[in-house]
C-alpha positions as CSV (number, residue, x, y, z in Angstrom):
1,M,51.1,99.6,135.5
2,R,49.6,101.2,132.4
3,I,50.8,99.2,129.4
4,L,50.2,100.0,125.8
5,L,50.2,96.8,123.8
6,A,50.9,97.1,120.1
7,G,50.0,94.2,117.7
8,A,47.2,93.2,120.2
9,N,45.4,90.8,117.8
10,G,48.4,88.5,117.1
11,M,49.1,85.0,118.4
12,L,51.5,86.1,121.1
13,A,49.5,89.1,122.1
14,R,46.5,87.0,122.8
15,A,48.5,85.1,125.4
16,V,50.0,88.3,126.8
17,R,46.5,89.8,127.2
18,R,45.4,86.8,129.3
19,T,48.5,86.8,131.4
20,L,49.1,90.5,132.1
21,S,45.5,91.7,132.4
22,G,45.1,90.7,136.1
23,E,48.1,92.7,137.3
24,H,48.3,95.6,134.8
25,T,46.0,98.0,132.9
26,L,46.3,97.1,129.2
27,F,45.5,99.4,126.3
28,L,45.1,97.2,123.2
29,T,46.0,98.5,119.8
30,D,46.5,97.0,116.4
31,V,46.9,98.6,113.0
32,G,43.3,99.9,113.2
33,E,43.9,101.8,116.4
34,M,47.6,102.7,116.1
35,N,49.7,102.2,113.0
36,I,53.3,101.8,114.4
37,L,54.6,103.1,111.1
38,N,53.0,106.5,111.8
39,R,54.8,108.5,114.5
40,E,51.9,111.0,114.8
41,E,49.4,108.2,115.5
42,I,51.7,106.8,118.1
43,K,52.0,110.2,119.8
44,K,48.2,110.7,119.8
45,V,47.5,107.3,121.3
46,C,50.2,107.9,124.0
47,D,48.9,111.3,124.7
48,L,45.5,109.7,125.3
49,V,46.3,106.7,127.4
50,K,49.6,107.9,129.1
51,P,51.3,104.5,129.2
52,E,54.1,103.7,131.6
53,L,55.4,101.0,129.3
54,I,55.0,100.0,125.7
55,L,55.0,96.3,124.8
56,N,55.4,95.6,121.1
57,C,54.1,92.3,119.7
58,A,53.7,93.6,116.2
59,A,56.0,92.0,113.6
60,Y,56.3,90.7,110.1
61,T,56.8,86.9,110.7
62,A,56.3,85.3,107.3
63,V,59.9,84.2,106.9
64,D,59.8,82.9,103.4
65,K,57.4,85.6,102.1
66,A,59.7,88.3,103.4
67,E,62.2,87.3,100.7
68,E,59.8,88.8,98.1
69,D,58.3,91.5,100.4
70,Q,61.5,93.1,101.7
71,A,60.2,96.7,101.9
72,F,57.2,95.9,104.1
73,A,59.1,93.4,106.3
74,R,61.6,96.2,107.0
75,K,58.8,98.6,107.8
76,L,57.2,96.3,110.4
77,N,60.4,94.8,111.8
78,A,62.7,97.8,111.9
79,E,60.9,101.1,111.2
80,G,57.9,100.4,113.4
81,P,59.9,99.4,116.5
82,S,62.1,102.4,115.9
83,N,59.1,104.7,116.0
84,L,57.9,103.2,119.3
85,A,61.4,103.5,120.8
86,H,61.6,107.1,119.9
87,E,58.2,107.8,121.6
88,C,59.4,105.9,124.6
89,A,62.6,108.0,124.8
90,K,60.6,111.2,124.7
91,R,58.3,110.0,127.5
92,N,61.1,108.4,129.5
93,I,59.2,105.1,129.6
94,P,60.6,101.6,128.7
95,L,59.9,99.6,125.5
96,V,59.6,95.8,125.6
97,H,60.1,94.3,122.2
98,I,60.1,90.7,120.9
99,S,62.9,89.5,118.6
100,T,64.2,86.2,117.3
101,D,66.8,83.5,117.3
102,F,67.2,84.1,113.6
103,V,69.6,87.0,114.3
104,F,72.1,84.1,114.9
105,F,73.0,82.3,111.7
106,G,73.4,79.1,113.8
107,D,76.9,77.9,112.9
108,G,77.8,77.3,116.6
109,S,77.4,74.4,118.9
110,H,76.6,76.0,122.3
111,P,73.4,77.8,123.4
112,M,73.6,81.4,122.2
113,R,74.1,84.0,124.9
114,E,72.7,87.5,124.7
115,D,76.1,89.0,123.9
116,D,77.2,86.4,121.3
117,P,78.0,87.8,117.9
118,V,75.0,88.0,115.5
119,S,75.0,87.1,111.9
120,P,71.5,87.3,110.4
121,K,70.8,85.7,107.0
122,G,67.7,86.3,104.9
123,V,65.3,89.3,104.9
124,Y,63.3,88.3,108.0
125,A,66.5,87.9,110.1
126,V,68.2,91.0,108.8
127,T,65.1,93.2,109.4
128,K,64.6,91.9,112.9
129,R,68.2,92.7,113.7
130,E,67.8,96.1,112.2
131,G,64.9,96.6,114.6
132,E,67.1,95.7,117.5
133,E,69.8,98.1,116.4
134,L,67.4,101.0,115.9
135,I,65.9,100.5,119.4
136,E,69.4,100.5,120.9
137,K,70.2,103.8,119.1
138,S,66.9,105.5,120.1
139,G,68.1,106.4,123.6
140,C,65.1,104.7,125.3
141,E,65.2,102.2,128.1
142,Y,64.5,98.8,126.5
143,L,64.0,95.1,127.1
144,I,64.4,93.0,123.9
145,V,63.4,89.4,124.4
146,R,64.6,87.0,121.8
147,T,62.6,83.9,121.4
148,A,62.2,81.0,118.9
149,W,59.9,78.5,117.2
150,L,56.8,80.2,118.6
151,Y,53.5,78.5,118.7
152,G,50.2,79.0,120.4
153,V,46.4,79.2,120.1
154,G,45.1,81.7,117.6
155,G,47.7,81.6,114.9
156,K,49.6,79.6,112.3
157,N,52.4,77.5,113.8
158,F,54.4,74.3,113.3
159,P,52.6,71.9,115.7
160,L,49.2,72.9,114.3
161,T,50.5,72.4,110.7
162,M,51.7,68.9,111.7
163,L,48.3,68.1,113.2
164,N,46.4,69.3,110.1
165,L,48.7,67.4,107.7
166,A,48.5,64.2,109.8
167,K,44.7,64.2,109.5
168,D,45.0,63.5,105.8
169,R,48.4,61.9,105.4
170,D,50.2,58.8,106.6
171,L,53.7,60.2,105.8
172,L,55.2,63.5,106.9
173,T,58.7,64.7,105.9
174,V,60.4,67.0,108.3
175,V,64.0,68.4,108.5
176,H,66.2,66.9,111.2
177,D,69.3,69.1,110.8
178,Q,67.9,72.4,112.1
179,V,68.1,72.4,115.9
180,G,66.5,74.9,118.3
181,S,64.0,75.3,121.0
182,P,60.2,75.6,120.8
183,T,58.3,78.3,122.7
184,F,54.6,78.2,123.8
185,T,53.1,81.7,123.7
186,N,51.5,81.2,127.2
187,D,55.0,80.6,128.6
188,L,56.6,83.6,126.8
189,A,53.7,85.7,128.1
190,W,54.5,84.4,131.6
191,A,58.2,85.2,131.0
192,L,57.4,88.8,129.9
193,K,55.3,89.3,133.0
194,N,58.1,88.2,135.3
195,L,60.8,90.2,133.4
196,I,58.7,93.3,133.6
197,A,58.2,92.8,137.3
198,A,62.0,92.3,137.7
199,G,62.7,95.6,135.8
200,A,64.9,93.7,133.3
201,R,66.7,95.8,130.7
202,G,68.8,95.0,127.6
203,F,68.6,91.6,125.8
204,V,67.2,88.5,127.4
205,H,66.6,85.1,125.8
206,F,63.5,83.0,126.5
207,T,62.3,79.7,125.1
208,N,61.0,76.5,126.6
209,D,63.8,74.4,128.1
210,S,64.9,71.9,125.4
211,G,67.9,70.6,127.2
212,G,70.3,71.8,124.6
213,G,68.0,71.7,121.6
214,I,65.7,69.5,119.5
215,S,65.1,69.3,115.8
216,W,61.9,70.1,113.9
217,F,61.7,66.3,113.3
218,D,61.8,65.8,117.1
219,L,59.0,68.4,117.5
220,A,56.9,66.8,114.8
221,C,57.2,63.3,116.3
222,A,56.3,64.6,119.8
223,T,53.3,66.5,118.4
224,I,51.9,63.4,116.6
225,E,52.5,61.2,119.6
226,E,51.0,63.5,122.2
227,A,48.0,64.4,119.9
228,Q,47.2,60.7,119.5
229,K,47.2,60.3,123.3
230,L,44.8,63.2,123.7
231,G,42.5,62.1,120.9
232,L,43.3,64.9,118.6
233,L,44.4,62.3,116.0
234,P,43.1,58.7,115.8
235,A,45.1,56.6,118.3
236,G,45.3,53.6,115.9
237,K,46.4,55.5,112.8
238,K,50.0,54.8,111.8
239,I,51.6,58.1,110.9
240,E,55.2,58.0,109.8
241,V,57.5,61.0,110.2
242,K,60.4,60.8,107.9
243,P,63.6,62.8,108.7
244,V,65.1,64.8,105.8
245,T,67.9,67.3,105.4
246,T,67.6,71.0,104.7
247,K,69.0,70.4,101.3
248,E,66.3,67.9,100.6
249,F,63.6,70.3,101.7
250,P,64.8,73.7,100.4
251,R,62.9,76.9,101.4
252,P,63.2,80.5,100.0
253,A,64.7,81.9,103.2
254,P,67.7,80.4,105.0
255,R,67.2,78.9,108.4
256,P,69.7,78.7,111.2
257,A,71.2,75.2,111.6
258,F,71.7,75.6,115.4
259,S,69.9,78.4,117.2
260,V,69.4,77.2,120.8
261,L,69.2,80.2,123.1
262,S,70.8,80.3,126.5
263,L,68.3,80.6,129.3
264,E,70.7,81.4,132.0
265,K,70.1,85.2,132.1
266,F,66.4,84.8,132.3
267,T,66.8,82.5,135.3
268,R,69.3,84.8,136.9
269,L,67.0,87.8,136.6
270,T,63.8,86.2,137.7
271,G,64.8,83.2,139.8
272,L,62.6,81.1,137.6
273,K,63.3,78.1,135.3
274,P,61.6,78.0,131.9
275,P,59.1,75.1,131.5
276,D,60.1,72.0,129.7
277,W,59.3,72.0,126.0
278,R,57.4,68.7,125.9
279,E,55.3,69.6,128.9
280,A,54.5,72.9,127.3
281,L,53.5,71.2,124.0
282,I,51.1,68.9,125.9
283,R,49.5,72.0,127.5
284,Y,49.1,73.6,124.1
285,L,47.5,70.5,122.7
286,K,45.1,70.3,125.6
287,E,44.2,73.9,125.0
288,L,43.3,73.1,121.4
């Protein structure tokens, strides 16, 4: 299949490129080749490469910075996906788009299903939800994959931040009252490959399997422990990870308290089980 990949230089897209290139013909674009905010540029690129599917990995992901940069966050997270969706509708080809657990405010207690009510809070969450809605309204065929706590080689992410801090500190403070599921970019790329092969449409959730959710504190502890086993941190160094509440560690943007995503639909569509979160973390650390 001829796939046009938008946002091709990002952390997720790097994994997508490795995973899909063996089975599909990928046309790589980032802002220098195709600005998703410019419909005429999108049309020209599509006229040239004649894609059979567009995969959008472009997004504004700086959650806290978005609170001060609302206009640009909305352009990248809502206007850009809308432009891609309208081009897909004209060409009768599907759009695959990546969204987020942040569309759920996280005041529930069960893993969020695709049809559960959304309640985004904060600029990042609101603009990502606007992007979903605009894609739905465009008239194109679409697959919107919601994911969470994304990390991988080639970008800023939570495990890497913990590693860097632990090199210079003996004490790390991490919130324990925000519960979700981490996602390794390699595994999300694998999921996208299989969802595309299955012809999936609508909304699908994918994260690594966390067995009902873990906290950021849990992820930090596991990162330090596994990194010491692999020699990424000194094995004998004592590094304390102290749990704190969200109130004790305030951030500009609100975070969901509970945003575990249900993985049932992904398994039903593909017949595959998402990899375990800790096993995925170990693979990431080995790749580092």
